[in-house]
Phi, psi and omega in degrees: 000121175260129182247133177246119181266138171238096184258009177208152181077170185287168176290318184297323179283335172294315190296325188268356184265166177279063180298147176303150172298132175209163175278326183226130173253128177240118184247137178290179177289343175292342184295302181260325177078225185272130180237121173264124178299323180296313181287337175285326172294324180280002179075009181281340171226158188222043187292314184293328180292323177300315179299315181296323173302312184301321182289325168297318183286320181271357174057051185209175171268131182246130177242129176222128177287144177203167178253103177275157183222109169258086179056058176090350181262114183262143174211157179271127188221164175230116180264139188229136188219153178206141178051036178081014182226151177278120178279334184156167179238130181249142183242155180294134183261351175244133177252126177255126176051047172061041183302157171299337183266111187290161181280152182248206179283180179290170187293152192224145177247131179251128175266120187229171176293336178279345187124183178273108191257124181262140185242123173244131185256114175046245190293345176299345174293344175283350185252106187302325188301331187287310179298316178302315181303307175309309182297308185299332185266004169097011171294138180283332173203162175246131183249120178246129178255121193239183182251259177254123179289152174271195192284309179220352186301312181291330181300309181297325177294310191302317185291315176301313178302316181293323183287314183289327186259339168078038173217146173299149179228123181252135174232137182231125181225189172302112171070016187201139168220152180199164182215149180245149171253181191288344173283000188075015176259153178279113184259350182195137171207132183211145163258012183269141171228132346285154177226156181248137178221146180240083177289149172275141176276103189250120174223100175248146178242151180208138185276116184248114180253144172236139169255132179198166189267166192109184178054032179289129178232131182281140178272142182278143186285337181290350179259000000 
C-alpha cells in the first residue's frame, strides 16, 4: 500500500498537481479549511465534491481534514472518498475542556480497495480507546489527521498505540507526517509535502492470560 501525505497547501493545489501515484492520499486540515454543511447542500461551495472528483481522477482513496460547521455547531472532521463518491465523514469524538469544537459521532472504519482504514481525528489520538476500538473492529491501520504537532507527544503516543493495539498508526499534520509500526518503532517521518510511505500490513495475534483476584464462586458440596 502506498500512502501519500499532503501536509501543506490547499486541496485545489493538490488536485491540480502531478502528485505521486498512491493508493491512499491523506491531506491535513489546511487542505479544505472551513466547510459549511448548509452551503455545501445549497451548492454554494463544493469542497466535498472536489474530494470525490480527486479520488476518481487519481484512482485512490482520499482523506482530507476540515473544520465542519452545522448551523453553528463546529467540529473537526475528516471526509473520505473513493472512486468518485463520498464514503463518509468522521468527526472527532472527544471534546477537551469545553473546546469550541464539539464531539461528533463514533469512530469509523472504511472498507476500501486499499484495505480497512480506521480514521482518528485530531485530539482523539490522546485517547487510547479510539485506536483500540479500531484495532478490535478489524482496521488494518489507523490514520490520524492532526493540526500542529508538539515536540514529541504525538510521536510517542502514535508509537505506543501501534505497539499496544497491533496496527500501524499514521499521522498527518501541518508541515509534517510520520508513521509507527506494530513494534512501536518510528518507521517514517518527513517535513516534505507531498511525501510517500509504504506501510507493511502487519497483523500479529498473541494469547494473553491474566491472573487476578475476584470472580469467586462457592462450589456446591454435592459435586
